[in-house]
C-alpha positions as CSV (number, residue, x, y, z in Angstrom):
1,Q,-4.1,14.5,22.2
2,V,-6.9,13.1,20.0
3,Q,-9.2,10.7,21.9
4,P,-12.2,8.9,20.6
5,V,-15.5,9.7,22.4
6,E,-18.2,7.1,22.9
7,S,-21.8,7.8,23.3
8,G,-25.1,5.8,23.4
9,G,-24.7,3.6,26.4
10,G,-27.4,3.2,29.1
11,S,-29.7,0.8,30.7
12,V,-31.6,-1.6,28.5
13,Q,-33.9,-4.5,29.1
14,T,-33.0,-8.0,28.0
15,G,-33.9,-8.5,24.3
16,G,-33.6,-4.9,23.5
17,S,-31.3,-3.1,21.2
18,L,-28.7,-0.4,21.5
19,K,-26.5,1.6,19.1
20,L,-23.3,3.1,20.3
21,S,-21.4,5.8,18.5
22,C,-17.8,6.8,18.4
23,G,-16.2,9.9,17.1
24,A,-13.0,11.7,17.2
25,S,-12.8,15.4,16.8
26,G,-9.7,16.9,15.2
27,R,-8.9,14.0,13.0
28,T,-10.5,11.6,10.7
29,F,-10.4,7.8,10.9
30,S,-9.0,7.5,7.4
31,N,-6.3,4.8,7.2
32,C,-7.1,3.7,10.6
33,Q,-8.5,0.5,12.1
34,V,-11.3,1.5,14.4
35,G,-12.7,-0.9,16.9
36,W,-14.9,-1.7,19.8
37,F,-13.9,-3.6,22.9
38,R,-15.8,-4.2,26.1
39,Q,-15.0,-5.0,29.7
40,P,-17.6,-6.8,31.8
41,P,-17.4,-6.3,35.6
42,G,-14.5,-8.3,37.0
43,Q,-13.3,-9.6,33.7
44,E,-10.7,-8.8,31.1
45,R,-11.3,-6.4,28.2
46,E,-12.4,-8.3,25.2
47,F,-12.7,-7.6,21.4
48,V,-16.2,-6.9,20.0
49,G,-15.3,-6.0,16.5
50,S,-13.6,-3.5,14.2
51,L,-13.7,-1.9,10.9
52,Y,-10.9,-0.6,8.6
53,W,-12.1,2.8,7.7
54,N,-10.9,3.0,4.0
55,S,-12.5,-0.2,2.9
56,G,-15.3,-0.6,5.4
57,R,-14.1,-4.2,6.0
58,T,-15.2,-5.5,9.4
59,S,-13.7,-8.1,11.8
60,Y,-15.6,-9.9,14.5
61,P,-14.8,-12.6,17.0
62,S,-17.0,-15.7,16.5
63,S,-18.8,-14.8,19.8
64,A,-20.0,-11.5,18.4
65,K,-21.3,-12.7,15.0
66,G,-25.0,-12.4,14.6
67,R,-25.9,-9.8,17.3
68,F,-23.3,-7.2,16.8
69,A,-22.9,-5.1,13.7
70,I,-20.2,-2.4,13.1
71,S,-20.8,0.3,10.5
72,R,-19.5,3.7,9.7
73,D,-20.9,7.1,8.9
74,S,-18.2,8.7,6.8
75,A,-19.7,12.0,6.5
76,K,-19.8,12.3,10.3
77,N,-16.5,10.5,10.9
78,T,-18.4,8.2,13.3
79,L,-18.2,4.4,14.0
80,L,-21.3,2.8,15.1
81,L,-22.0,-0.4,17.0
82,Q,-25.4,-1.9,16.8
83,I,-26.1,-4.6,19.4
84,N,-29.4,-6.6,19.1
85,Y,-31.1,-9.1,21.4
86,L,-29.1,-7.9,24.4
87,I,-28.5,-10.3,27.2
88,S,-27.2,-9.8,30.7
89,E,-23.8,-11.0,29.7
90,D,-23.5,-7.9,27.4
91,T,-23.3,-5.7,30.6
92,A,-19.9,-4.0,30.3
93,V,-18.1,-0.8,29.7
94,Y,-17.7,-0.4,25.9
95,Y,-14.6,1.2,24.6
96,C,-13.9,2.7,21.2
97,A,-10.3,2.6,20.0
98,F,-8.3,3.3,16.8
99,G,-4.9,2.7,15.4
100,C,-3.4,4.0,12.3
101,R,-0.1,2.2,12.1
102,S,0.7,0.0,9.1
103,D,0.3,-3.0,11.3
104,S,-3.0,-2.0,13.0
105,R,-4.9,-3.7,10.2
106,S,-3.0,-7.0,10.5
107,Y,-4.2,-7.8,14.1
108,P,-7.5,-6.1,14.6
109,F,-8.3,-8.5,17.5
110,S,-5.4,-7.3,19.6
111,P,-5.6,-4.3,21.9
112,A,-2.0,-3.6,21.0
113,S,-3.0,-2.6,17.4
114,Y,-4.9,0.4,18.9
115,D,-3.1,3.6,20.1
116,Y,-6.1,5.8,21.0
117,W,-8.7,4.7,23.4
118,G,-11.9,6.5,24.6
119,Q,-13.1,6.7,28.2
120,G,-15.8,4.1,27.6
121,T,-19.6,4.1,27.9
122,Q,-21.5,1.8,30.3
123,V,-24.1,-0.6,29.0
124,T,-26.3,-2.3,31.5
125,V,-28.7,-5.1,30.6
126,S,-31.3,-6.1,33.1
127,S,-34.5,-8.2,33.0
């Protein structure tokens, strides 16, 4: 089964930046909504942002606008998440997911729109 694979997590100091990557060997993200979610310790999984691969159109929750930027490297079939000005509240496991159903584009904020999930990568922000 195809599964996205995240990379780029680690420990970062407050105010720093980090770029996460997500790829999926064996298939392209064409016609798919590809997104990032995160789960802070003891909290629910939350939407960070997503991108519709064909158009590059991005969606973000209001809480993520400004410090989070999603982009794609089509040649490498890789989704990127740039996080700037990291704060302690960004500490979480970050998950990449994608969904290729016709309704996946309609509800990019919902985990139910995504059928394939990665194992996650840990991001820890400390002062």
